[in-house]
N, C-alpha and C positions, 0 to 999 in steps of 0.2 A: 496409307502414307505414314502411319505412326509405328509400323512394325519394328523399326530400328530401336524404339524405346520400350516396346512392350514384350519383345520376345523372351526376355529373361524374367518377366513377371516380378519386377522389383517393387517392394512395398513402398507405398507413398508415405511421406512424413505426415504428421497430424494436420499441419496447416493445409497441405494439398489435398488430404482426404476430405476436409471440409469444403474446399473449393470444388472438388470432384462431385460431391453430393449436390451442390447448387447447379453445377454445369450440366449434370445428367438430367436434372429436372428441366433446365432451360433448353437443352438440345432437343427435347420433345415438343417444346412450345415456341421455338423460334419464329415460325411463320405466324403465330397468333399474338405475338407481343405487340402491343399497341403503344403509340406515343401518348404520354400523359396529357390530360387536359390541364392547361396552365393558368394560374392566376395572373392578373395583370403585371405584378411585380416580377414574376417568373418569366413572362414573355419579354419584359424589358431586359432582363439578364441575358436571355437567349439572343435577343437582337443585338445587344452590345457586343457579345462574344462573337457573333457572326460578322459584325462590321469590323471589329479589330482584327479578326483572322484574315478577312479579305484584304484589309489594308496592308498587312504584313506579308501577304502571299503574292506579291507582285512579280518577284523574280528570285533567283537562287540567292542573291546577296541579301535581300531583305529577310528571307526565311532563315538563312544561316545565322544572321545577326540576332534575330528574334529568339532562336533556340538558346544561344549563349547568354543573352540578357536574362532570360527566364531561369536558366540554370544557376546563375550567380545570385538570383533572389531566392531560389529554392533548390539548394544543392542536394537535397534528398531525392530529387527527381533525376536519377542518374541518366535516364534515356535522353534527357534534354541535352546533356553534353555529348553523349554518344551520337545523337542525331545531328548535333552541330558539327562534329568532326567529320562524319560521313557526308553531310551536306556540303562541306568544303570540298570534298573529293568530287561530288557531283558537279560543282561549279568548275573545277579544274578540267573534268572530262568534257564539259560543254565548251570551254574556251580552247581546249586542245583541237577541237574541230575547226577552229579558225586560226590555229597557231602555225608554227613553222614547219611541221612535219606531216600531220594527218591529211591536209588538203592536197598533198602531193601523192597520197595513196588512195584516197576516196574520191568518188565523183561528187559533184555539187548536190545531186539528188540524195546520195547516201549521207552526206554531211547534214543536210536538212532533216532527213528522216531520223538520224541518230539523235540530233538535238531535240526534235519533237518527242521522241521516246524518253530521253533523259528529263526533259522539262516536265512532261506529263507526270512521270513517276514522282519527281521532286514536289510538284504542286499537290498531287493527290495525298501524299503522306502528310504534308503540312496541314492541309485542310481537314484531315482526320485527327491528327495528333494534337494540334494546338488548341482546339476547343476543349479537349480533355484537360489540358494544363490550365486553361483559364477557369474551368469549372472547379478544379481543385483549389485554385487561388481564391475563387469566390467562396468556396466552402470554408476555407480557413478564416477569411475575413468575417464571415457570419457565424462561424463555429457551428456549422450545420451541414450535414451531408446532402449535397445537391446532385449526386451522380445520376439520379433518375433523369436529369436534364440531358444526359448523353444521348438519349433516344431522339431528342430534337435535332441532333446533328448526324443521325443515322450511324452512330458509333456502334460497333458490334456489342451484342449482349455479353460476350465473353469479357470485354473490357469493363463493362459495368460491374460485373461480378468481381473482377480483380481490384478495381478501384474501391469498391465497398470493403473488400478484405484489407486493402492498404490503409484505409481510413481508420481501421481498428488496430491493425498489427504493425503498420509502418515498415514493412520489409522492402527496402529499396531494390534488392536484387530481384525479388519475385516480380515486382512491378516492371522493372526495366526489361527483363526477359519476356514478360507478357506483352509489352509494347513492341518488342522485336517480332514476336510471333504474329501479333495483330497486324502490324504494318506490312510485313511480307505476305501474309495471307490476303490482306486487303488488296495488295498490288496484283496478286496472282490472277484474279478474274478480270481486273480492270485494265491491266497492261500486258501481262504475259499471255493471256488468252485472247488479246485483241487481234483480230484478223489482219488489220493493216500493219501492225507492228510485226506480226509473224512473217508477213510477206516482205516488208521493206527493211526489216532489221534482222530478226533472228534467222531467217532462211538465206541471208546474203552470204556470199563467200567470205567477205571481210569479217563479218561477225563471227563466223566459224573459225577464223584465224586467231581470234582473241586468246584462246588457250595457248596456242603456239607462241604468240607474241607476248603473252602474260600481261595483257592490257588491263585486266581487272584488278589492279592494285588498289587497296585502301590504305592510304598513308596518314600516319599521325605524327606530325613534327613535334619535337620537344626541345627545350633549352637545357643543355647539360654543360655546366661550366662555360657559359657564353657561346657554346657551339650548338648548331642545329643538328639534331639527330632524328632519323626517321625510324619508326616502328610501324607495324601493321600486318596485313594479311593479304593473300591473293585469292580471289574467288574463281573457282573452276566450275563449269556447268551452271551458268547463270540461270538457265531455265528451270532448274530443279529447286523447288520450294524448300525441301529439307536442307539442301546445301546452303541456301541463303540464310535460313534460320540458324544453322550451326555456325555459319560465319559470324552472324550477329553475336552469338554467345561468345565466340573466341575474341571478337573485337571488344566486347564488354570486359572480358577477363584481362585483356591487354591494358585497358584503361584503369579498371577499378580494383583489380586484385593486387596491384603493386602501388602503394600509396605514394612512394617517392616518384615513380614514373608519372602518376596522375598529376602531381604537383608541377612536374616539368612540362607536361602537355598543356595543363591549364595556364601556366605562366606564358607559354608561347601564344596560346589563343587570346589571352587578355591583351597582350601588347601588339598583336598582329591583326589588324582589321582585314576581314575577308574581302578580296577584290575579285576573286575568280582566276587571277593570274598565278601561275606556278612560281612566279618571282616572289610571292609571299613567303615561300620557304627556302628557295634556292636561287638567290639573286646572282650567284656566280655562274649559273648555267642558263637561267631564263631571264628574259627582259621584256618589258611591255612595249618597247620600241623595236621594230623590225630592223635589225642591223645588217641583214643580207643585202646583196646587190640585186635590184629589181631585174627579174627576167634571167638572172644568172643560173647556171647549172648547180643543182644542189650537191653539196659535198658533206659527208659525215665530218663532224668536228669534235666528237666526244671520245675520250680515251681515259679509262679508269676514273670515270665520274668527274673529269675535268675538261674544260674547253681547251682544245689544242691552241697553242700560242698564235696570236694574231687572227684567230677565227671568230666569227660572230656568235653571240649567244643565241639560244633557241628562242624564237619569237613566241611569247605567251601573253596574249592581250587580256586586259581586264574585261569582265563580263559585259559591262555597259557599252564597251566598244565593239564587242563581238556579236552580241544578240540584242534585239529589241524585246521589250516585254510582250508576253503572249496573253491574249484573252482566252481563257480556258472554258470549255463546256462544263456544265455541272457534272459532278461525280455520279457514276452509275449507282443506283440504289440497290441494296441487297446486303444481307448479313452472311459473311463467309462462314461463320461458326455453325457447325452441325454435329461435330464429334467431340465429346468431352475428353477423349484420350489425348487431345492435343496438350493437356497439362503435363504429360510426361517430359515435354521440352523444358518445363520449369524446374526439373530436378537439377540441382547443382552437382555436377560431376567432379568439382574441385580440380578441374583440368588446369595445369600450368601451361601457359602459352608464351613462348619466347618472344615472338613478334619481330624478330630480325628480318628486315626486308630491304635495307639500303642497297646491298650488292645486287640483289635481284632486280630492283628498280633501275639501277644503273645499266645493267645488261639489257633490260627492256628498251631503254632509250637508244642504246647502240643498235639493237635489232631493228627498231623503227627507222632509225637513220639509214641503215643498210637497205631496208625495204623500200624507202622513199627514193634512195639513190638508184637502186636497181630498176624500179618501175620507170624512172625518168629516162634511164639509158635505153631500156627496152622501147619506150614510146618514140625516142629519137631514131632508133634503128628501124622501127616500123614505118 
């Protein structure tokens, strides 16, 4: 899996060489690593963190808000803001399934399967990442390294190594990319390899159409001179772990390699509560009220990213109206980390990422409208 990064035998920087030494040792011991025996005070810390995480892990809106709130307290934890912005996109994808276009393309079973897939992934990442953040917070308060408590939450030994390094060196880039690697690797066995999701999501015709329709956009709205602008990336080949990690690195670069852009995205995020509706960023195109005629024939209404005069906006409901909260089964136990060469992902390639996506996203909306209209016409003819 790591050939892309090791084929040129690039020498590791000193910091990564130290991490490599620790990870090589741990990769041989992963199955033998035991949870520590905790003192009463440590058990109390673990219990409080577990309760707080569960409380905030109710739905996409509560998770997304929690990430931002944490980042504003600890801006050195870059992934918290990256996670916040990506989680907003997860919410938009969820409400799209009950919005004005996708229900005309997908069956009710597909809509439910896609939501279950999105919600499970969103839930899993939060229950893995947020305890890490709270342990860091507790460590700061006590001025004491508590990262051995990560094992109580079944967090990968890879992240324990990285957090220990961060505690000493405070490298925000390395920690953020390590969290990208961790969360995508964590999902790989729990979601991507899940037989139900393979059958009901990944192997469906509509899912395979995603590349054609460019549905996998990750959008970061920002405020530039009082105007909302979009930057982001499009993920192709969702089932490929390497592609998802590389996408995470590009998204990080878009946010954090340009300080002026980061401030504009932060400004938008601070003043725009996440509801799950795409009206949050484009109220001229989306609305939380369905303006269409009930039972009426669907007609495309977008042209050059503007609603055609006298046409209804696209229905995009808030999450609380679209989906009920889901009681999730406990996360599957097991450490994804087995190969120390994963650290090659931590190399900073200094890649400059433009992030232009607005035109591409507009064309996607037009293609989706055309697909919905065509399918409706075909069903009438049938």
